[in-house]
C-alpha positions in Angstrom: 102.8 120.0 103.8 100.9 117.0 105.7 102.3 115.8 109.0 101.4 112.0 108.1 101.3 110.7 111.8 99.0 113.7 112.4 97.1 112.3 109.1 96.9 108.9 110.0 96.3 109.2 113.5 93.2 111.5 112.7 91.7 109.0 109.9 92.3 106.5 112.4 89.6 107.9 115.4 88.2 109.8 111.8 87.4 105.7 111.0 86.7 104.9 115.2 84.2 106.8 115.6 82.0 105.7 112.2 82.6 102.1 113.4 82.0 102.7 117.6 81.0 105.7 118.4 82.9 108.9 120.4 82.9 107.0 123.9 86.6 106.6 123.6 87.7 109.9 122.0 89.1 113.0 123.2 87.6 117.1 123.3 89.2 117.5 119.6 89.6 114.1 118.7 85.4 114.2 118.5 85.2 117.4 116.5 87.5 116.6 114.0 85.2 113.6 113.6 81.9 115.1 113.8 83.5 117.6 110.8 84.6 114.7 108.7 81.5 112.2 109.2 79.2 115.0 108.3 77.0 114.7 111.7 76.3 118.7 113.1 74.7 116.8 116.3 77.5 115.7 117.5 78.7 118.9 118.1 75.9 120.4 119.7 76.1 117.2 122.0 79.7 119.1 122.5 78.4 122.7 122.5 80.1 123.7 119.7 79.4 125.2 116.1 80.8 124.9 113.4 82.7 128.1 113.5 84.2 127.1 116.6 85.3 123.7 115.9 87.4 125.4 112.9 88.8 127.4 115.3 89.1 124.7 117.8 90.8 122.1 116.0 93.4 124.2 113.8 94.5 125.5 110.3 96.1 122.5 110.1 93.4 120.2 111.1 91.5 121.8 109.0 93.1 121.1 106.1 93.5 117.5 106.9 89.4 116.9 107.3 88.8 116.1 103.2 91.7 114.8 102.2 90.5 111.7 105.8 87.2 112.0 104.2 88.0 111.3 100.9 90.1 107.6 101.9 86.9 106.7 104.3 84.2 107.2 101.5 87.4 104.1 99.5 
């Protein structure tokens, strides 16, 4: 089951990253934004592989990535 508060938080942070960059985001939020927005260069800047990124954000956030991506496209 999705945690709506966490989901809305991630959606907002990914929207912020899409529209203005990563400056105001925490490292975890930057990783989520990089994955959602398909920006591997952002992960590289963080010194993080995709596998490390997934491990870092955890299963709950990973389970929300695709829906956040879809909602950003709408």
